N, C-alpha and C positions, 0 to 999 in steps of 0.2 A: 321864377316868377318876379315880375317887376313890382316895385312898391310894397314889398313884404317887410313890415316893420315890427320888431319885437320890443315892446315897451314894458319896463319893469321898474318898480320903485326901489328895489334893493339890488338884486342880482339876477342875471339872465339864465345862465346855465352853469351847473357844476358837474364835472366829469369824474367818474370813478375809474378803478383799475381795469374794468372790462370794456371800456370805450376804445375799440380798436377799429381802424380803417373807417373812421367817421369823416364824412365830407359835408360841410355846411356851406351852401353856395347862395349868394345873392340876397342876403338878409341884412337889414339895418338894425343894429342894436342901439336902443335909445333909452336914456333916462335913469340908468342905474346909479344909485347913490352909494353903493358899496362897490365891489369889483364886478364888472360885467360877466367875465368868464373865469371860473376857478378850477384849478387842477389840484385837488387835495391828496390824491393817491397816486403812487407810482404806476407806470405802465400804460397810460392812455396814449393814443395816437390819433390826432385830429387835424384835419385840414380845413382852413377857411379860405374860400375863393370868392372874389368880388363882393366882399362884405364891407360894411361901413359901421363905424361907431361914432355916435354923435350925442352930445348933451349928457355924457357920463362923467360924473365927478365923484371921486372917492372921498368919503367922509373921514377916512383914516390916511394921514399923509405917508404911512409906511406901506400902503397897499396900492397897487396900480389900479387906475380907473377902468382899464380895459381887460387886462389879464393878470392873474395872480398865480404864480407857479409855486406851490408848496410841495412839489414832488419832482420826480424824475419822469418826465413825459416828453413825447415828441409832438411838436405842434408846428404846423406850416401855415404861413400867411401868403396868399397869392393875390396880387392886385387888390389889396384891401386899403381902405382909407380910414384914418383916425382923425376926427375933428376934435381939437382941443378947445376948451372954453376960451372966450375972449377975455383973458386976464394978462397981467404983466408976467413975463417969463419966470420971474422968481416966485410967483404965486400958483403956477400951473402944477398940479399934482402929477406924479409919474403916470404914464400910460401903461407901463408894464413893470411888475415887481418880481424879482427872482428870489 
């Protein structure tokens, strides 16, 4: 679906250990002030296809604004776009934290 936007104030999605063969396609993730996507448990397998992240800014400089991996999970990104905020390069928080 075109123009499908998921807006959240803190976090969009948290995946657990039973998230297997998940495909998320064509969604824009917008406005997370924590990390947009979180993997807190081992064993998830998720693919993102044609997704976009915009206006996501992590309030914690040690956490990525788009994805935070606190586990051993398999994650694929295909044709995705990450828009970083208009800031000086030294002020941009990481998009991904491992």
